mmCIF file of the N, C-alpha and C atoms, coordinates in Angstrom:
data_MODEL
# 
_entry.id   MODEL 
# 
loop_
_atom_site.group_PDB 
_atom_site.id 
_atom_site.type_symbol 
_atom_site.label_atom_id 
_atom_site.label_alt_id 
_atom_site.label_comp_id 
_atom_site.label_asym_id 
_atom_site.label_entity_id 
_atom_site.label_seq_id 
_atom_site.pdbx_PDB_ins_code 
_atom_site.Cartn_x 
_atom_site.Cartn_y 
_atom_site.Cartn_z 
_atom_site.occupancy 
_atom_site.B_iso_or_equiv 
_atom_site.pdbx_formal_charge 
_atom_site.auth_seq_id 
_atom_site.auth_comp_id 
_atom_site.auth_asym_id 
_atom_site.auth_atom_id 
_atom_site.pdbx_PDB_model_num 
ATOM 1   N N  . VAL A 1 1  ? -17.396 -0.136  -13.155 1.00 0.00 ? 1  VAL A N  1 
ATOM 2   C CA . VAL A 1 1  ? -16.034 -0.382  -12.730 1.00 0.00 ? 1  VAL A CA 1 
ATOM 3   C C  . VAL A 1 1  ? -15.095 0.296   -13.719 1.00 0.00 ? 1  VAL A C  1 
ATOM 4   N N  . VAL A 1 2  ? -14.201 1.131   -13.207 1.00 0.00 ? 2  VAL A N  1 
ATOM 5   C CA . VAL A 1 2  ? -13.212 1.804   -14.052 1.00 0.00 ? 2  VAL A CA 1 
ATOM 6   C C  . VAL A 1 2  ? -12.023 0.880   -14.288 1.00 0.00 ? 2  VAL A C  1 
ATOM 7   N N  . TRP A 1 3  ? -11.537 0.245   -13.227 1.00 0.00 ? 3  TRP A N  1 
ATOM 8   C CA . TRP A 1 3  ? -10.480 -0.750  -13.351 1.00 0.00 ? 3  TRP A CA 1 
ATOM 9   C C  . TRP A 1 3  ? -10.425 -1.585  -12.086 1.00 0.00 ? 3  TRP A C  1 
ATOM 10  N N  . ALA A 1 4  ? -9.840  -2.759  -12.200 1.00 0.00 ? 4  ALA A N  1 
ATOM 11  C CA . ALA A 1 4  ? -9.625  -3.661  -11.059 1.00 0.00 ? 4  ALA A CA 1 
ATOM 12  C C  . ALA A 1 4  ? -8.306  -4.380  -11.290 1.00 0.00 ? 4  ALA A C  1 
ATOM 13  N N  . ARG A 1 5  ? -7.545  -4.572  -10.245 1.00 0.00 ? 5  ARG A N  1 
ATOM 14  C CA . ARG A 1 5  ? -6.265  -5.268  -10.344 1.00 0.00 ? 5  ARG A CA 1 
ATOM 15  C C  . ARG A 1 5  ? -6.129  -6.234  -9.168  1.00 0.00 ? 5  ARG A C  1 
ATOM 16  N N  . PRO A 1 6  ? -5.560  -7.405  -9.416  1.00 0.00 ? 6  PRO A N  1 
ATOM 17  C CA . PRO A 1 6  ? -5.358  -8.336  -8.311  1.00 0.00 ? 6  PRO A CA 1 
ATOM 18  C C  . PRO A 1 6  ? -4.099  -7.980  -7.518  1.00 0.00 ? 6  PRO A C  1 
ATOM 19  N N  . THR A 1 7  ? -4.124  -8.295  -6.235  1.00 0.00 ? 7  THR A N  1 
ATOM 20  C CA . THR A 1 7  ? -2.916  -8.296  -5.419  1.00 0.00 ? 7  THR A CA 1 
ATOM 21  C C  . THR A 1 7  ? -2.653  -9.765  -5.095  1.00 0.00 ? 7  THR A C  1 
ATOM 22  N N  . GLY A 1 8  ? -1.587  -10.041 -4.379  1.00 0.00 ? 8  GLY A N  1 
ATOM 23  C CA . GLY A 1 8  ? -1.243  -11.424 -4.090  1.00 0.00 ? 8  GLY A CA 1 
ATOM 24  C C  . GLY A 1 8  ? -2.089  -12.076 -3.011  1.00 0.00 ? 8  GLY A C  1 
ATOM 25  N N  . ALA A 1 9  ? -2.921  -11.292 -2.331  1.00 0.00 ? 9  ALA A N  1 
ATOM 26  C CA . ALA A 1 9  ? -3.768  -11.821 -1.260  1.00 0.00 ? 9  ALA A CA 1 
ATOM 27  C C  . ALA A 1 9  ? -4.882  -10.808 -0.998  1.00 0.00 ? 9  ALA A C  1 
ATOM 28  N N  . SER A 1 10 ? -5.666  -11.052 0.037   1.00 0.00 ? 10 SER A N  1 
ATOM 29  C CA . SER A 1 10 ? -6.789  -10.161 0.323   1.00 0.00 ? 10 SER A CA 1 
ATOM 30  C C  . SER A 1 10 ? -6.315  -8.776  0.745   1.00 0.00 ? 10 SER A C  1 
ATOM 31  N N  . VAL A 1 11 ? -7.183  -7.809  0.518   1.00 0.00 ? 11 VAL A N  1 
ATOM 32  C CA . VAL A 1 11 ? -6.946  -6.427  0.937   1.00 0.00 ? 11 VAL A CA 1 
ATOM 33  C C  . VAL A 1 11 ? -7.929  -6.152  2.067   1.00 0.00 ? 11 VAL A C  1 
ATOM 34  N N  . GLN A 1 12 ? -7.392  -5.945  3.282   1.00 0.00 ? 12 GLN A N  1 
ATOM 35  C CA . GLN A 1 12 ? -8.236  -5.809  4.458   1.00 0.00 ? 12 GLN A CA 1 
ATOM 36  C C  . GLN A 1 12 ? -8.307  -4.381  4.983   1.00 0.00 ? 12 GLN A C  1 
ATOM 37  N N  . ALA A 1 13 ? -7.594  -3.453  4.355   1.00 0.00 ? 13 ALA A N  1 
ATOM 38  C CA . ALA A 1 13 ? -7.591  -2.057  4.795   1.00 0.00 ? 13 ALA A CA 1 
ATOM 39  C C  . ALA A 1 13 ? -7.980  -1.166  3.625   1.00 0.00 ? 13 ALA A C  1 
ATOM 40  N N  . ALA A 1 14 ? -8.498  -0.006  3.944   1.00 0.00 ? 14 ALA A N  1 
ATOM 41  C CA . ALA A 1 14 ? -8.862  0.948   2.899   1.00 0.00 ? 14 ALA A CA 1 
ATOM 42  C C  . ALA A 1 14 ? -7.616  1.432   2.173   1.00 0.00 ? 14 ALA A C  1 
ATOM 43  N N  . PRO A 1 15 ? -7.689  1.585   0.841   1.00 0.00 ? 15 PRO A N  1 
ATOM 44  C CA . PRO A 1 15 ? -6.565  2.167   0.105   1.00 0.00 ? 15 PRO A CA 1 
ATOM 45  C C  . PRO A 1 15 ? -6.363  3.625   0.509   1.00 0.00 ? 15 PRO A C  1 
ATOM 46  N N  . LEU A 1 16 ? -5.181  4.135   0.231   1.00 0.00 ? 16 LEU A N  1 
ATOM 47  C CA . LEU A 1 16 ? -4.838  5.522   0.546   1.00 0.00 ? 16 LEU A CA 1 
ATOM 48  C C  . LEU A 1 16 ? -4.403  6.214   -0.730  1.00 0.00 ? 16 LEU A C  1 
ATOM 49  N N  . VAL A 1 17 ? -5.034  7.344   -1.049  1.00 0.00 ? 17 VAL A N  1 
ATOM 50  C CA . VAL A 1 17 ? -4.612  8.155   -2.187  1.00 0.00 ? 17 VAL A CA 1 
ATOM 51  C C  . VAL A 1 17 ? -3.592  9.148   -1.690  1.00 0.00 ? 17 VAL A C  1 
ATOM 52  N N  . MET A 1 18 ? -2.423  9.150   -2.345  1.00 0.00 ? 18 MET A N  1 
ATOM 53  C CA . MET A 1 18 ? -1.363  10.080  -1.982  1.00 0.00 ? 18 MET A CA 1 
ATOM 54  C C  . MET A 1 18 ? -0.789  10.653  -3.270  1.00 0.00 ? 18 MET A C  1 
ATOM 55  N N  . GLY A 1 19 ? -1.127  11.892  -3.552  1.00 0.00 ? 19 GLY A N  1 
ATOM 56  C CA . GLY A 1 19 ? -0.679  12.512  -4.794  1.00 0.00 ? 19 GLY A CA 1 
ATOM 57  C C  . GLY A 1 19 ? -1.226  11.756  -5.989  1.00 0.00 ? 19 GLY A C  1 
ATOM 58  N N  . ASN A 1 20 ? -0.346  11.288  -6.845  1.00 0.00 ? 20 ASN A N  1 
ATOM 59  C CA . ASN A 1 20 ? -0.761  10.548  -8.041  1.00 0.00 ? 20 ASN A CA 1 
ATOM 60  C C  . ASN A 1 20 ? -0.571  9.047   -7.867  1.00 0.00 ? 20 ASN A C  1 
ATOM 61  N N  . ARG A 1 21 ? -0.737  8.580   -6.630  1.00 0.00 ? 21 ARG A N  1 
ATOM 62  C CA . ARG A 1 21 ? -0.600  7.156   -6.351  1.00 0.00 ? 21 ARG A CA 1 
ATOM 63  C C  . ARG A 1 21 ? -1.760  6.667   -5.467  1.00 0.00 ? 21 ARG A C  1 
ATOM 64  N N  . LEU A 1 22 ? -2.194  5.462   -5.742  1.00 0.00 ? 22 LEU A N  1 
ATOM 65  C CA . LEU A 1 22 ? -3.164  4.775   -4.895  1.00 0.00 ? 22 LEU A CA 1 
ATOM 66  C C  . LEU A 1 22 ? -2.391  3.681   -4.188  1.00 0.00 ? 22 LEU A C  1 
ATOM 67  N N  . LEU A 1 23 ? -2.257  3.779   -2.873  1.00 0.00 ? 23 LEU A N  1 
ATOM 68  C CA . LEU A 1 23 ? -1.492  2.808   -2.089  1.00 0.00 ? 23 LEU A CA 1 
ATOM 69  C C  . LEU A 1 23 ? -2.428  1.751   -1.519  1.00 0.00 ? 23 LEU A C  1 
ATOM 70  N N  . VAL A 1 24 ? -2.060  0.497   -1.725  1.00 0.00 ? 24 VAL A N  1 
ATOM 71  C CA . VAL A 1 24 ? -2.878  -0.626  -1.279  1.00 0.00 ? 24 VAL A CA 1 
ATOM 72  C C  . VAL A 1 24 ? -2.010  -1.554  -0.443  1.00 0.00 ? 24 VAL A C  1 
ATOM 73  N N  . ALA A 1 25 ? -2.410  -1.766  0.801   1.00 0.00 ? 25 ALA A N  1 
ATOM 74  C CA . ALA A 1 25 ? -1.723  -2.706  1.698   1.00 0.00 ? 25 ALA A CA 1 
ATOM 75  C C  . ALA A 1 25 ? -2.399  -4.056  1.553   1.00 0.00 ? 25 ALA A C  1 
ATOM 76  N N  . SER A 1 26 ? -1.615  -5.078  1.217   1.00 0.00 ? 26 SER A N  1 
ATOM 77  C CA . SER A 1 26 ? -2.167  -6.408  0.958   1.00 0.00 ? 26 SER A CA 1 
ATOM 78  C C  . SER A 1 26 ? -1.680  -7.409  2.003   1.00 0.00 ? 26 SER A C  1 
ATOM 79  N N  . TYR A 1 27 ? -2.490  -8.436  2.216   1.00 0.00 ? 27 TYR A N  1 
ATOM 80  C CA . TYR A 1 27 ? -2.172  -9.484  3.180   1.00 0.00 ? 27 TYR A CA 1 
ATOM 81  C C  . TYR A 1 27 ? -1.008  -10.358 2.717   1.00 0.00 ? 27 TYR A C  1 
ATOM 82  N N  . ASP A 1 28 ? -0.500  -10.120 1.497   1.00 0.00 ? 28 ASP A N  1 
ATOM 83  C CA . ASP A 1 28 ? 0.636   -10.883 0.973   1.00 0.00 ? 28 ASP A CA 1 
ATOM 84  C C  . ASP A 1 28 ? 1.982   -10.260 1.333   1.00 0.00 ? 28 ASP A C  1 
ATOM 85  N N  . ASN A 1 29 ? 1.992   -9.313  2.267   1.00 0.00 ? 29 ASN A N  1 
ATOM 86  C CA . ASN A 1 29 ? 3.202   -8.643  2.764   1.00 0.00 ? 29 ASN A CA 1 
ATOM 87  C C  . ASN A 1 29 ? 3.710   -7.541  1.839   1.00 0.00 ? 29 ASN A C  1 
ATOM 88  N N  . PHE A 1 30 ? 2.939   -7.140  0.846   1.00 0.00 ? 30 PHE A N  1 
ATOM 89  C CA . PHE A 1 30 ? 3.389   -6.098  -0.075  1.00 0.00 ? 30 PHE A CA 1 
ATOM 90  C C  . PHE A 1 30 ? 2.529   -4.847  0.034   1.00 0.00 ? 30 PHE A C  1 
ATOM 91  N N  . LEU A 1 31 ? 3.189   -3.704  -0.108  1.00 0.00 ? 31 LEU A N  1 
ATOM 92  C CA . LEU A 1 31 ? 2.517   -2.422  -0.295  1.00 0.00 ? 31 LEU A CA 1 
ATOM 93  C C  . LEU A 1 31 ? 2.594   -2.131  -1.786  1.00 0.00 ? 31 LEU A C  1 
ATOM 94  N N  . TYR A 1 32 ? 1.444   -1.939  -2.415  1.00 0.00 ? 32 TYR A N  1 
ATOM 95  C CA . TYR A 1 32 ? 1.354   -1.698  -3.851  1.00 0.00 ? 32 TYR A CA 1 
ATOM 96  C C  . TYR A 1 32 ? 1.054   -0.227  -4.102  1.00 0.00 ? 32 TYR A C  1 
ATOM 97  N N  . ALA A 1 33 ? 1.623   0.312   -5.186  1.00 0.00 ? 33 ALA A N  1 
ATOM 98  C CA . ALA A 1 33 ? 1.300   1.661   -5.643  1.00 0.00 ? 33 ALA A CA 1 
ATOM 99  C C  . ALA A 1 33 ? 0.762   1.552   -7.062  1.00 0.00 ? 33 ALA A C  1 
ATOM 100 N N  . TYR A 1 34 ? -0.438  2.095   -7.268  1.00 0.00 ? 34 TYR A N  1 
ATOM 101 C CA . TYR A 1 34 ? -1.092  2.079   -8.574  1.00 0.00 ? 34 TYR A CA 1 
ATOM 102 C C  . TYR A 1 34 ? -1.349  3.499   -9.041  1.00 0.00 ? 34 TYR A C  1 
ATOM 103 N N  . ASP A 1 35 ? -1.423  3.660   -10.357 1.00 0.00 ? 35 ASP A N  1 
ATOM 104 C CA . ASP A 1 35 ? -1.906  4.905   -10.945 1.00 0.00 ? 35 ASP A CA 1 
ATOM 105 C C  . ASP A 1 35 ? -3.419  4.914   -10.745 1.00 0.00 ? 35 ASP A C  1 
ATOM 106 N N  . PRO A 1 36 ? -3.969  5.885   -10.017 1.00 0.00 ? 36 PRO A N  1 
ATOM 107 C CA . PRO A 1 36 ? -5.400  5.848   -9.736  1.00 0.00 ? 36 PRO A CA 1 
ATOM 108 C C  . PRO A 1 36 ? -6.285  6.013   -10.970 1.00 0.00 ? 36 PRO A C  1 
ATOM 109 N N  . GLY A 1 37 ? -5.772  6.637   -12.025 1.00 0.00 ? 37 GLY A N  1 
ATOM 110 C CA . GLY A 1 37 ? -6.582  6.846   -13.218 1.00 0.00 ? 37 GLY A CA 1 
ATOM 111 C C  . GLY A 1 37 ? -6.734  5.609   -14.075 1.00 0.00 ? 37 GLY A C  1 
ATOM 112 N N  . GLY A 1 38 ? -5.622  4.925   -14.346 1.00 0.00 ? 38 GLY A N  1 
ATOM 113 C CA . GLY A 1 38 ? -5.671  3.784   -15.248 1.00 0.00 ? 38 GLY A CA 1 
ATOM 114 C C  . GLY A 1 38 ? -5.407  2.440   -14.613 1.00 0.00 ? 38 GLY A C  1 
ATOM 115 N N  . GLY A 1 39 ? -4.950  2.422   -13.365 1.00 0.00 ? 39 GLY A N  1 
ATOM 116 C CA . GLY A 1 39 ? -4.730  1.166   -12.655 1.00 0.00 ? 39 GLY A CA 1 
ATOM 117 C C  . GLY A 1 39 ? -3.395  0.508   -12.891 1.00 0.00 ? 39 GLY A C  1 
ATOM 118 N N  . GLU A 1 40 ? -2.489  1.170   -13.604 1.00 0.00 ? 40 GLU A N  1 
ATOM 119 C CA . GLU A 1 40 ? -1.166  0.578   -13.830 1.00 0.00 ? 40 GLU A CA 1 
ATOM 120 C C  . GLU A 1 40 ? -0.422  0.450   -12.504 1.00 0.00 ? 40 GLU A C  1 
ATOM 121 N N  . MET A 1 41 ? 0.169   -0.740  -12.241 1.00 0.00 ? 41 MET A N  1 
ATOM 122 C CA . MET A 1 41 ? 0.979   -0.895  -11.033 1.00 0.00 ? 41 MET A CA 1 
ATOM 123 C C  . MET A 1 41 ? 2.294   -0.143  -11.244 1.00 0.00 ? 41 MET A C  1 
ATOM 124 N N  . LEU A 1 42 ? 2.597   0.787   -10.353 1.00 0.00 ? 42 LEU A N  1 
ATOM 125 C CA . LEU A 1 42 ? 3.806   1.596   -10.448 1.00 0.00 ? 42 LEU A CA 1 
ATOM 126 C C  . LEU A 1 42 ? 4.974   0.917   -9.751  1.00 0.00 ? 42 LEU A C  1 
ATOM 127 N N  . TRP A 1 43 ? 4.707   0.310   -8.601  1.00 0.00 ? 43 TRP A N  1 
ATOM 128 C CA . TRP A 1 43 ? 5.724   -0.442  -7.872  1.00 0.00 ? 43 TRP A CA 1 
ATOM 129 C C  . TRP A 1 43 ? 5.047   -1.231  -6.769  1.00 0.00 ? 43 TRP A C  1 
ATOM 130 N N  . ARG A 1 44 ? 5.813   -2.143  -6.173  1.00 0.00 ? 44 ARG A N  1 
ATOM 131 C CA . ARG A 1 44 ? 5.377   -2.855  -4.973  1.00 0.00 ? 44 ARG A CA 1 
ATOM 132 C C  . ARG A 1 44 ? 6.601   -3.028  -4.090  1.00 0.00 ? 44 ARG A C  1 
ATOM 133 N N  . GLN A 1 45 ? 6.374   -2.963  -2.784  1.00 0.00 ? 45 GLN A N  1 
ATOM 134 C CA . GLN A 1 45 ? 7.462   -3.051  -1.814  1.00 0.00 ? 45 GLN A CA 1 
ATOM 135 C C  . GLN A 1 45 ? 7.098   -4.096  -0.763  1.00 0.00 ? 45 GLN A C  1 
ATOM 136 N N  . MET A 1 46 ? 7.988   -5.061  -0.542  1.00 0.00 ? 46 MET A N  1 
ATOM 137 C CA . MET A 1 46 ? 7.737   -6.078  0.479   1.00 0.00 ? 46 MET A CA 1 
ATOM 138 C C  . MET A 1 46 ? 7.902   -5.457  1.861   1.00 0.00 ? 46 MET A C  1 
ATOM 139 N N  . MET A 1 47 ? 6.990   -5.788  2.744   1.00 0.00 ? 47 MET A N  1 
ATOM 140 C CA . MET A 1 47 ? 7.006   -5.312  4.121   1.00 0.00 ? 47 MET A CA 1 
ATOM 141 C C  . MET A 1 47 ? 7.378   -6.458  5.053   1.00 0.00 ? 47 MET A C  1 
ATOM 142 N N  . ALA A 1 48 ? 7.442   -6.179  6.333   1.00 0.00 ? 48 ALA A N  1 
ATOM 143 C CA . ALA A 1 48 ? 7.911   -7.147  7.331   1.00 0.00 ? 48 ALA A CA 1 
ATOM 144 C C  . ALA A 1 48 ? 6.895   -8.238  7.653   1.00 0.00 ? 48 ALA A C  1 
ATOM 145 N N  . GLY A 1 49 ? 5.655   -8.065  7.253   1.00 0.00 ? 49 GLY A N  1 
ATOM 146 C CA . GLY A 1 49 ? 4.627   -9.051  7.568   1.00 0.00 ? 49 GLY A CA 1 
ATOM 147 C C  . GLY A 1 49 ? 3.344   -8.744  6.827   1.00 0.00 ? 49 GLY A C  1 
ATOM 148 N N  . ARG A 1 50 ? 2.285   -9.415  7.223   1.00 0.00 ? 50 ARG A N  1 
ATOM 149 C CA . ARG A 1 50 ? 0.983   -9.255  6.568   1.00 0.00 ? 50 ARG A CA 1 
ATOM 150 C C  . ARG A 1 50 ? 0.397   -7.884  6.900   1.00 0.00 ? 50 ARG A C  1 
ATOM 151 N N  . LEU A 1 51 ? -0.083  -7.221  5.877   1.00 0.00 ? 51 LEU A N  1 
ATOM 152 C CA . LEU A 1 51 ? -0.605  -5.864  6.056   1.00 0.00 ? 51 LEU A CA 1 
ATOM 153 C C  . LEU A 1 51 ? -2.121  -5.903  6.191   1.00 0.00 ? 51 LEU A C  1 
ATOM 154 N N  . THR A 1 52 ? -2.595  -5.435  7.328   1.00 0.00 ? 52 THR A N  1 
ATOM 155 C CA . THR A 1 52 ? -4.036  -5.383  7.575   1.00 0.00 ? 52 THR A CA 1 
ATOM 156 C C  . THR A 1 52 ? -4.497  -3.977  7.919   1.00 0.00 ? 52 THR A C  1 
ATOM 157 N N  . PHE A 1 53 ? -3.567  -3.039  8.005   1.00 0.00 ? 53 PHE A N  1 
ATOM 158 C CA . PHE A 1 53 ? -3.891  -1.661  8.377   1.00 0.00 ? 53 PHE A CA 1 
ATOM 159 C C  . PHE A 1 53 ? -3.575  -0.720  7.223   1.00 0.00 ? 53 PHE A C  1 
ATOM 160 N N  . GLU A 1 54 ? -4.352  0.337   7.100   1.00 0.00 ? 54 GLU A N  1 
ATOM 161 C CA . GLU A 1 54 ? -4.118  1.366   6.091   1.00 0.00 ? 54 GLU A CA 1 
ATOM 162 C C  . GLU A 1 54 ? -2.783  2.053   6.350   1.00 0.00 ? 54 GLU A C  1 
ATOM 163 N N  . PRO A 1 55 ? -1.996  2.350   5.307   1.00 0.00 ? 55 PRO A N  1 
ATOM 164 C CA . PRO A 1 55 ? -0.775  3.142   5.505   1.00 0.00 ? 55 PRO A CA 1 
ATOM 165 C C  . PRO A 1 55 ? -1.137  4.507   6.087   1.00 0.00 ? 55 PRO A C  1 
ATOM 166 N N  . LEU A 1 56 ? -0.275  5.039   6.917   1.00 0.00 ? 56 LEU A N  1 
ATOM 167 C CA . LEU A 1 56 ? -0.506  6.333   7.551   1.00 0.00 ? 56 LEU A CA 1 
ATOM 168 C C  . LEU A 1 56 ? 0.360   7.382   6.867   1.00 0.00 ? 56 LEU A C  1 
ATOM 169 N N  . ALA A 1 57 ? -0.262  8.415   6.304   1.00 0.00 ? 57 ALA A N  1 
ATOM 170 C CA . ALA A 1 57 ? 0.482   9.491   5.648   1.00 0.00 ? 57 ALA A CA 1 
ATOM 171 C C  . ALA A 1 57 ? 1.204   10.319  6.695   1.00 0.00 ? 57 ALA A C  1 
ATOM 172 N N  . LEU A 1 58 ? 2.521   10.431  6.552   1.00 0.00 ? 58 LEU A N  1 
ATOM 173 C CA . LEU A 1 58 ? 3.329   11.248  7.460   1.00 0.00 ? 58 LEU A CA 1 
ATOM 174 C C  . LEU A 1 58 ? 3.541   12.650  6.907   1.00 0.00 ? 58 LEU A C  1 
ATOM 175 N N  . ASN A 1 59 ? 3.707   12.726  5.593   1.00 0.00 ? 59 ASN A N  1 
ATOM 176 C CA . ASN A 1 59 ? 3.826   13.998  4.874   1.00 0.00 ? 59 ASN A CA 1 
ATOM 177 C C  . ASN A 1 59 ? 3.452   13.702  3.425   1.00 0.00 ? 59 ASN A C  1 
ATOM 178 N N  . PRO A 1 60 ? 3.513   14.676  2.521   1.00 0.00 ? 60 PRO A N  1 
ATOM 179 C CA . PRO A 1 60 ? 3.031   14.441  1.154   1.00 0.00 ? 60 PRO A CA 1 
ATOM 180 C C  . PRO A 1 60 ? 3.715   13.312  0.375   1.00 0.00 ? 60 PRO A C  1 
ATOM 181 N N  . GLY A 1 61 ? 4.863   12.822  0.782   1.00 0.00 ? 61 GLY A N  1 
ATOM 182 C CA . GLY A 1 61 ? 5.521   11.774  0.025   1.00 0.00 ? 61 GLY A CA 1 
ATOM 183 C C  . GLY A 1 61 ? 5.975   10.582  0.831   1.00 0.00 ? 61 GLY A C  1 
ATOM 184 N N  . THR A 1 62 ? 5.532   10.473  2.089   1.00 0.00 ? 62 THR A N  1 
ATOM 185 C CA . THR A 1 62 ? 6.011   9.413   2.968   1.00 0.00 ? 62 THR A CA 1 
ATOM 186 C C  . THR A 1 62 ? 4.854   8.812   3.760   1.00 0.00 ? 62 THR A C  1 
ATOM 187 N N  . VAL A 1 63 ? 4.867   7.474   3.884   1.00 0.00 ? 63 VAL A N  1 
ATOM 188 C CA . VAL A 1 63 ? 3.866   6.787   4.696   1.00 0.00 ? 63 VAL A CA 1 
ATOM 189 C C  . VAL A 1 63 ? 4.553   5.867   5.693   1.00 0.00 ? 63 VAL A C  1 
ATOM 190 N N  . ALA A 1 64 ? 3.869   5.602   6.783   1.00 0.00 ? 64 ALA A N  1 
ATOM 191 C CA . ALA A 1 64 ? 4.301   4.598   7.754   1.00 0.00 ? 64 ALA A CA 1 
ATOM 192 C C  . ALA A 1 64 ? 3.399   3.378   7.564   1.00 0.00 ? 64 ALA A C  1 
ATOM 193 N N  . VAL A 1 65 ? 4.021   2.202   7.599   1.00 0.00 ? 65 VAL A N  1 
ATOM 194 C CA . VAL A 1 65 ? 3.295   0.950   7.392   1.00 0.00 ? 65 VAL A CA 1 
ATOM 195 C C  . VAL A 1 65 ? 3.600   0.025   8.565   1.00 0.00 ? 65 VAL A C  1 
ATOM 196 N N  . ALA A 1 66 ? 2.554   -0.511  9.170   1.00 0.00 ? 66 ALA A N  1 
ATOM 197 C CA . ALA A 1 66 ? 2.711   -1.465  10.268  1.00 0.00 ? 66 ALA A CA 1 
ATOM 198 C C  . ALA A 1 66 ? 2.144   -2.799  9.828   1.00 0.00 ? 66 ALA A C  1 
ATOM 199 N N  . ALA A 1 67 ? 2.890   -3.856  10.032  1.00 0.00 ? 67 ALA A N  1 
ATOM 200 C CA . ALA A 1 67 ? 2.441   -5.197  9.677   1.00 0.00 ? 67 ALA A CA 1 
ATOM 201 C C  . ALA A 1 67 ? 1.773   -5.856  10.879  1.00 0.00 ? 67 ALA A C  1 
ATOM 202 N N  . PHE A 1 68 ? 0.767   -6.658  10.612  1.00 0.00 ? 68 PHE A N  1 
ATOM 203 C CA . PHE A 1 68 ? -0.007  -7.334  11.651  1.00 0.00 ? 68 PHE A CA 1 
ATOM 204 C C  . PHE A 1 68 ? 0.855   -8.261  12.496  1.00 0.00 ? 68 PHE A C  1 
ATOM 205 N N  . ASP A 1 69 ? 1.747   -9.015  11.874  1.00 0.00 ? 69 ASP A N  1 
ATOM 206 C CA . ASP A 1 69 ? 2.499   -10.049 12.572  1.00 0.00 ? 69 ASP A CA 1 
ATOM 207 C C  . ASP A 1 69 ? 3.992   -9.729  12.656  1.00 0.00 ? 69 ASP A C  1 
ATOM 208 N N  . SER A 1 70 ? 4.310   -8.457  12.845  1.00 0.00 ? 70 SER A N  1 
ATOM 209 C CA . SER A 1 70 ? 5.696   -8.026  12.964  1.00 0.00 ? 70 SER A CA 1 
ATOM 210 C C  . SER A 1 70 ? 5.814   -7.032  14.108  1.00 0.00 ? 70 SER A C  1 
ATOM 211 N N  . ASP A 1 71 ? 7.027   -6.895  14.631  1.00 0.00 ? 71 ASP A N  1 
ATOM 212 C CA . ASP A 1 71 ? 7.251   -5.949  15.726  1.00 0.00 ? 71 ASP A CA 1 
ATOM 213 C C  . ASP A 1 71 ? 7.939   -4.679  15.240  1.00 0.00 ? 71 ASP A C  1 
ATOM 214 N N  . GLU A 1 72 ? 7.847   -4.398  13.941  1.00 0.00 ? 72 GLU A N  1 
ATOM 215 C CA . GLU A 1 72 ? 8.479   -3.190  13.427  1.00 0.00 ? 72 GLU A CA 1 
ATOM 216 C C  . GLU A 1 72 ? 7.506   -2.363  12.611  1.00 0.00 ? 72 GLU A C  1 
ATOM 217 N N  . ILE A 1 73 ? 7.839   -1.098  12.469  1.00 0.00 ? 73 ILE A N  1 
ATOM 218 C CA . ILE A 1 73 ? 7.106   -0.193  11.603  1.00 0.00 ? 73 ILE A CA 1 
ATOM 219 C C  . ILE A 1 73 ? 8.071   0.249   10.514  1.00 0.00 ? 73 ILE A C  1 
ATOM 220 N N  . THR A 1 74 ? 7.571   0.406   9.304   1.00 0.00 ? 74 THR A N  1 
ATOM 221 C CA . THR A 1 74 ? 8.408   0.766   8.174   1.00 0.00 ? 74 THR A CA 1 
ATOM 222 C C  . THR A 1 74 ? 7.915   2.091   7.600   1.00 0.00 ? 74 THR A C  1 
ATOM 223 N N  . VAL A 1 75 ? 8.844   2.982   7.309   1.00 0.00 ? 75 VAL A N  1 
ATOM 224 C CA . VAL A 1 75 ? 8.516   4.239   6.660   1.00 0.00 ? 75 VAL A CA 1 
ATOM 225 C C  . VAL A 1 75 ? 8.951   4.126   5.196   1.00 0.00 ? 75 VAL A C  1 
ATOM 226 N N  . VAL A 1 76 ? 8.030   4.441   4.298   1.00 0.00 ? 76 VAL A N  1 
ATOM 227 C CA . VAL A 1 76 ? 8.256   4.268   2.864   1.00 0.00 ? 76 VAL A CA 1 
ATOM 228 C C  . VAL A 1 76 ? 8.082   5.610   2.168   1.00 0.00 ? 76 VAL A C  1 
ATOM 229 N N  . GLN A 1 77 ? 9.052   5.959   1.325   1.00 0.00 ? 77 GLN A N  1 
ATOM 230 C CA . GLN A 1 77 ? 8.917   7.148   0.475   1.00 0.00 ? 77 GLN A CA 1 
ATOM 231 C C  . GLN A 1 77 ? 8.163   6.727   -0.769  1.00 0.00 ? 77 GLN A C  1 
ATOM 232 N N  . VAL A 1 78 ? 7.028   7.351   -1.034  1.00 0.00 ? 78 VAL A N  1 
ATOM 233 C CA . VAL A 1 78 ? 6.169   6.903   -2.121  1.00 0.00 ? 78 VAL A CA 1 
ATOM 234 C C  . VAL A 1 78 ? 6.207   7.816   -3.337  1.00 0.00 ? 78 VAL A C  1 
ATOM 235 N N  . ALA A 1 79 ? 6.707   8.998   -3.191  1.00 0.00 ? 79 ALA A N  1 
ATOM 236 C CA . ALA A 1 79 ? 6.701   9.950   -4.328  1.00 0.00 ? 79 ALA A CA 1 
ATOM 237 C C  . ALA A 1 79 ? 7.924   9.791   -5.190  1.00 0.00 ? 79 ALA A C  1 
# 
C-alpha cells in the first residue's frame, strides 16, 4: 500500500485520474481530489446527492458528476 485516505462514506465507483489529481466520488455527497503520488487531499466539493457513479471527463480539466438521488448533473472544473 502506497497510501490510503478515508472519505466520509463508502466509495462505490472507480476513481478517475485527471492530470495531477485523483478524483474520488463518495457516498457522503462529496467529490474529493487527491494528489495521486502522496495522497494529500487537495480539495473536496459537495454535490447534490450521494455519489455512486464515476465522474465523467469532459475535457482535460472538467468533469461531469451525477448524484444517485438527485435530478441534476454538476460540471466541476478540477484543474
